[in-house]
FIBA-592336 format. One line per field, with one value per residue (C-alpha): residue number from 1; x, y negated, z negated. Coordinates in steps of 0.02 Angstrom, whole numbers, plus 32768, in hexadecimal, padded with zeros to 4 digits. Each point is the difference from the previous one (the first is absolute). Layout:
num	c(NUM/...)
c1	c(X/...)
c2	c(Y/...)
c3	c(Z/...)
//
This chain:
num	c(1/2/3/4/5/6/7/8/9/10/11/12/13/14/15/16/17/18/19/20/21/22/23/24/25/26/27/28/29/30/31/32/33/34/35/36/37/38/39/40/41/42/43/44/45/46/47/48/49/50/51/52/53/54/55/56/57/58/59/60/61/62/63/64/65/66/67/68/69/70/71/72/73/74/75/76/77/78/79/80/81/82/83/84/85/86/87/88/89/90/91/92/93/94/95/96/97/98/99/100/101/102/103/104/105/106/107/108/109/110/111/112/113/114/115/116/117/118/119/120/121/122/123/124/125/126/127/128/129/130/131/132/133/134/135/136/137/138/139/140/141/142/143/144/145/146/147/148/149/150/151/152/153/154/155/156/157/158/159/160/161/162/163/164/165/166/167/168/169/170/171/172/173/174/175/176/177/178/179/180/181/182/183/184/185/186/187/188/189/190/191/192/193/194/195/196/197/198/199/200/201/202/203/204/205/206/207/208/209/210/211/212/213/214/215/216/217/218/219/220/221/222/223/224/225/226/227/228/229/230/231/232/233/234/235/236/237/238/239/240/241/242/243/244/245/246/247/248/249/250/251/252/253/254/255/256/257/258/259/260/261/262/263/264/265/266/267/268/269/270/271/272/273/274/275/276/277/278/279/280/281/282/283/284/285/286/287/288/289/290/291/292/293/294)
c1	c(800E/802E/7FDA/8024/806B/7FCE/8050/8055/7FB3/805E/8039/7FCD/80A8/7FD6/805B/8088/7F99/8044/8049/7F83/803F/804C/7F88/8046/7FDE/7FD3/7F84/7F81/804D/7F78/808E/7FD8/803E/8092/801A/7FC5/8094/8089/7FAD/7FED/80CC/8028/7FBC/8044/80BD/7FE4/7FC5/80B5/804D/7F5C/804A/809C/7FEA/7F90/8091/807E/7FA8/7F94/8012/8073/7F6F/7F66/7F83/7FA4/7FEA/802C/80A6/7FCF/8056/8083/80B3/809A/8057/8021/8061/806C/8037/800C/807C/8063/7FF5/8004/807C/7F82/8065/80AF/7F9A/7FA2/80A3/8057/7F70/800F/80A4/7FEF/7F7A/804E/808B/7F9C/7FA4/80A2/8051/7F89/7FCC/80B9/803B/7F35/8013/809F/7FDB/7F42/8053/8078/7F70/7F8C/807F/8097/7FF0/806A/7FF8/7FC9/7F65/7F77/8057/8025/7F55/7FB2/809A/7FC5/7F4E/8019/8059/7F57/7FD3/807A/7FDB/8048/8012/806B/8096/800E/8078/806C/8008/8034/808A/801C/7FEE/8088/8082/7FF3/8000/7F59/7F96/7F88/802B/7F6B/807A/7FD4/7F43/8007/807E/7F7D/7F62/8040/802C/7F5D/7FA5/807B/7FC9/7F28/8053/806F/7F78/7F75/809C/8026/7F47/7FEC/80B3/7FB0/7F52/80A1/800C/80AF/7FFB/8003/80B9/8037/7FBD/8081/80AA/7FD4/800A/8096/7FD3/8050/7F8A/800A/7FE0/7F72/7FAE/8017/7FC7/7F7C/7FCE/7FFC/7F8B/7F6F/803F/7FD1/7F2D/8065/8095/7F91/7F86/80A1/8046/7F5F/7FE6/80C2/7FFB/7F3E/803C/80D0/7F94/7F64/808D/801D/8074/809F/8006/7FEE/8079/807F/7FEA/8034/7FFA/7F6D/804E/7FF0/7F5E/7F74/7F63/7FA2/806C/7FDA/7F39/8040/805F/7F50/7FA5/8053/7FC4/7F9C/7FA0/7FF1/8006/7F76/801F/80AB/7FFF/7F6C/8048/80B4/7F89/7FB5/80CA/8014/7F8A/8000/809B/7FD9/7F52/804E/8077/7F62/7F9E/8070/8044/7F5F/7FF2/80A6/7FE4/7F56/8058/80AB/7F98/7F9F/8073/805B/7F7A/7FFD/809B/8033)
c2	c(7FFB/7F5A/7F79/7F3D/7F8B/7F74/7F66/7FB4/7F2E/7F96/7F62/7F5D/7F81/7F80/7F6B/7FC0/7F92/7F5E/7F8C/7F55/7F5B/7FA1/7F73/7F60/7F74/7F8E/8089/7FB7/7F3A/7FCF/7FDD/7F3F/7FEC/8058/7F9A/7F6B/7FBB/8054/7FA9/7F5B/8025/802E/7F45/7F95/805F/7FF3/7F4A/7FAC/8080/7FB8/7F57/8009/806C/7F65/7F81/8054/8027/7F58/7F73/7F6B/7FA1/8074/800D/80A3/8095/805D/800C/7FFA/7FB0/805E/7FD1/803C/7F42/8015/809E/7FD2/7F39/806E/807F/7F9D/7F1E/8064/807C/808D/8078/7FEF/8001/809F/8056/7FB6/8057/80B1/8014/7FC8/806C/808A/7FF0/7FFD/80A0/8060/7FC6/8005/80B5/8033/7FAC/803E/80AC/802F/7FA7/8056/80A3/7FD8/7FD2/8092/80A5/7FC2/7FDB/7F61/7FC4/7F49/804F/7FDA/7F33/7FF4/8033/7F7E/7F6F/8034/7FC9/7F6B/7FC9/7FDC/7F8E/7F95/7F70/7FF4/7F44/8017/8071/7F66/7F85/80BE/8047/7F46/7FE9/80C7/7FE5/7F5A/8041/808E/7FA9/8060/7F54/7FD5/8099/80B6/8070/7F96/8012/80BE/800E/7FA1/8045/80BA/7FD9/7FB1/80A6/8086/8021/801D/8060/8082/8016/802E/8071/8082/8001/8068/8036/8047/8061/806A/80A0/801E/809D/7FD0/7FBE/8084/808A/7FA6/7FFA/80CE/7FFB/7F95/7F53/7F71/7F8E/7F73/8074/8042/7F62/7FEC/8094/801F/7F68/7F77/8035/8001/7F53/7FC5/7FBE/7FA2/7FB3/7FCB/7FB8/7FBD/7FA9/7FA1/7FC1/7FB4/7FC5/7F8F/7FCC/7FB6/7FC6/7FA6/7FC2/7F1F/7FE9/8055/7FC0/7F67/7FF0/8063/7FB2/7F62/8011/800F/8083/806B/7FD2/8098/7FEC/7FCE/7F71/7FBD/8003/7FA0/7F8F/7FEC/7F9D/7F59/7F6B/7FA9/8064/80D6/8062/8073/802E/8037/802C/808A/804D/7FF3/8067/807C/8009/8037/807C/8060/8057/8057/801D/8060/807D/8005/8047/8082/8035/7FF6/80B7/8020/7F74/803A/80A6/7FC9/7F94/8096/807C/7F88/7FE1/80A0/8051/80B2)
c3	c(7FE0/8051/7F99/804A/7F9C/7FDE/802F/7F98/7FC4/8050/7F94/8018/7FF2/7F97/801B/7F81/7F58/805A/7F53/7FD9/801D/7F6F/7FFA/800A/7F97/809C/806C/7F8B/8045/80B4/807C/8021/7F4A/8041/80BD/7FEC/7F75/804A/80BE/7F90/7FCE/80AC/8018/7F8E/804A/80C1/7FF1/7FE7/807E/8090/7FA2/8045/8099/800A/7FFF/805F/80A6/801E/8047/7FAC/7FC5/8033/7F57/8037/7FA9/8073/8074/8091/807C/7FC6/7FF9/7FC2/7FEE/7F49/8002/809C/7FA2/7F4B/8077/8071/7FA4/7F37/800F/7FD1/8086/7F8D/7F46/804B/8025/7F59/7F95/807D/7FC1/7F5A/7FE7/803D/7FAD/7F55/8023/802C/7F80/7F61/8042/8012/7F4E/7FBF/8034/7F97/7F70/7FF8/8017/7F60/7FA3/8048/7FD0/7F8A/7F51/7F94/7F5E/8033/808C/7FC7/7FC4/80B1/803C/7F72/803E/80B5/7FE2/7FA2/8093/8057/7F8D/8024/80AD/8078/7FFA/7F4E/8075/807A/7F7C/7FF5/80A1/8053/7F6F/8054/80A4/8011/7F88/8079/80C2/8016/801A/808C/8051/800F/7F89/7F91/7FF5/8030/7F55/7F9A/8053/7FD7/7F54/7FCC/804F/7FD2/7F37/8047/808E/7FAF/7F6F/808D/8050/7F58/7FE0/80BB/7FF1/7F59/805A/8078/7FA4/7FD4/7FF8/80C0/7FEF/7F72/80A7/8074/7F86/8000/80D3/7FE6/8013/7F7D/7FC1/808F/808D/7FA3/7FD2/80BF/803F/7F62/7FBF/8074/808E/7F6A/7FDA/80A3/7FC6/7F73/8054/8085/7F70/7FB8/8094/803F/7F52/8001/80BC/7FE7/7F69/8056/809F/7F99/7F77/8000/7F91/800C/80C0/7FC9/7F68/804B/80CD/8043/80C0/8058/806C/7F7C/7FA5/8004/803F/7F31/800A/80B6/7FC9/7F84/806F/8062/7F89/7FCD/7F83/8089/803D/8057/809B/7FD6/80B0/7FFB/7F41/8025/80A2/7F8A/7F69/8093/8035/7F58/7FD9/8098/7FE7/7F59/8022/809B/7F7A/7F9F/806A/803C/7F42/7FAA/8002/7FCA/7F5D/7FD4/7FE9/7FBA/7F6F/7FF4/7FDF/7F85/7F96/7FC7/7F97/8037)
//
């Protein structure tokens, strides 16, 4: 007698339970209460930029609120007649040199603070923090005396050194935080493979510090690009001035050429905006990496 075996019941595939999303405090807030304040803030932020573009692009003597027909007469005036081409080259030189020197010295000092222990380490860190409370104007007289004795007045080298020294304390603290987030075991593994300390740092640690170095270097560049006091005090020849001092020459006690001043402001702002547009991803990554202690 042959008996038919009943088929096994089919297994019903069940989807895994999805984890419930944690409700946040702003989930129940109406969207208009978020968008309206942001729109007002954006409006107040963009109006000054539009006003600068308006004065820079409209014809002299015009009172129109729309820059039409547009003219680039103000840009030609400040670039050729006001020597903004020379100011621009000097600012680029000072900014790039300050970026390079600040990054290199801060990288060496930050590595020492992150990887070595010494008796006065905490006191040294406290001293670095305290230097940030000293305004740059208080350093003008002693720095001027030092550079005068070294015959470095009216030289771009004096501005580069002053900007580098002014940026180093905060840069060293930031770099040391980035290096602490790199596991020390990675360097030890490189030592086991036969690398010395410098080679291990160059091969293992340095590539991981790229976001942090970009963040520190970009702020050093922007500060050197926009700083006014050091260039005003240490440079006397017009051929060696930087853009902030050049903008100051457009204003006199009797009158102000608003069109030329607006055009000069745009020339000064565009390079910084372009730099931040390209490095914003690395900048955010660098600060988020340095904000968490490993």
